[in-house]
N, C-alpha and C positions, 0 to 999 in steps of 0.2 A: 515513498519517493520512487521506487523502481517502476511504478506503473507509468511514469513520465519518460522513461529512458528508451532510446531506439535500440541500444545494445546493453541490456542490463548485466549480462555476464562479464563483458568487458569492464564495465564501471565497477562491479563488485570485486573483480580481480584487482583492479587498481586500488580500491579502498582496502582490501584485505592485505595488500602489500604494505600498507601504512598503519594498520591497526590489528590487534589480536582478536578483537570481537567486533562484529558489525550488528547494530540493532536497527531493524527496519520496521517501519509501520506501513502496511499496505493491506487494504481489505481483500480477503480472499474471494475468489469467484465462488459463488454459492453453487451447491450441487443441484438445486432446483431454482425455478424462477430467475434464470440467468440470461435470458435473451434480452436483446435491446428492447426497451420499453417496459420491461419487468424489473430491471435492476438499475437503481439510480447511479451507479458508479461509472457507467459507460461514458456519459457525456459526449455523445456522438456529434453534436453540433459544434463543439469546440475543439475536439481532438486532443484534449489535455491528457486523457489516459489512453495510452497506446499499447499497453501491455497488461495482461490479467493473469493471475497466478492461483495455483492450488498448492496444497502442501506437497504432493508428489513432485510438482515442478520445481519447488523451492529446494526439496531434498536433492533432486538431480543436479540443480545448479550448485548446491553446496558440495556434492560429491566431485563434480568437475573441477571445483576449486581446492579440493582436498580438505574441505571443512565439514563440520557437522552442523545440523540444524536443530533448533528447538523452536516450537511455535505454540502460541496459545490457540491455534486453529481458528482464529478470527482475524486479527490485524497486527499482532506483534510477533516478530520473528527475530531469532538471534542466530547468527552464524559465527563459527569460530572453531579453533582447534579444540577448545573445551567450551561447552555451552552449559547454561544453568540446568540445574537438576530438574527432573520431571516434577518434583514436588514444588519447586519455585514456580514453574510454568503453570502448574495447576492453581497456585495462589493467584497468579496474574489473571486467571480466568474468572475469578470471583469478582462480582460487581464492585464490592467495597474497595478492592485494590485498584481497579481501573479508575474509580472515582478519586482515590487518593492520588494516583499518578496525574490525573488531569488537573486536580486541584493544585498540585505542586508544580505544574507547568506554568510558568509566569506569563506565557503568551496564550491568549484565547485562539481557538481555531477560526480561521477566516474561510474555511472550505465551503460552507453553506452560503454565506453572503457573497463570496467571490463567484460561486457557480450561478447564483441568481443574477448577479450583475452582468456576468458574461452572457447568460441566456437573454437578458433584456436587450443587450447590445445586438446579439445575433437576430433577435426578433425584429428589432428596429431596422436593421440593415436589410432584412428580408422585405419588410413592408415598403421601404423606400427603393427597392430594386437594386441595392447595392450587391446582394447576393442572389444568384440566380440558380 
């Protein structure tokens, strides 16, 4: 969710004032193949994702808020005064746990279908001269 925010630090500060632990899901910027056209997450045509993060960036944000960070180094990040143990985060990295979490999430992700629908609208608008 933080990749959609104009001022993620301000939003995280407001959320941290209301909760002891913040659980974020945001795909991390890869170390390689991270240029536009190489990484699917940019979504340049729609502008949906306006911020991109690395673990060091999330650590810096957590420190500015007086919090600690635990991350699975992929997409799941926990900020709080106390964070899950490294062992727990290692368990989350394992494929079977990710599948368990996804299975127990009652709502299916719409990310891919939404992205495809948005791209189709952008393409159609470009063809009809709406976008220049």
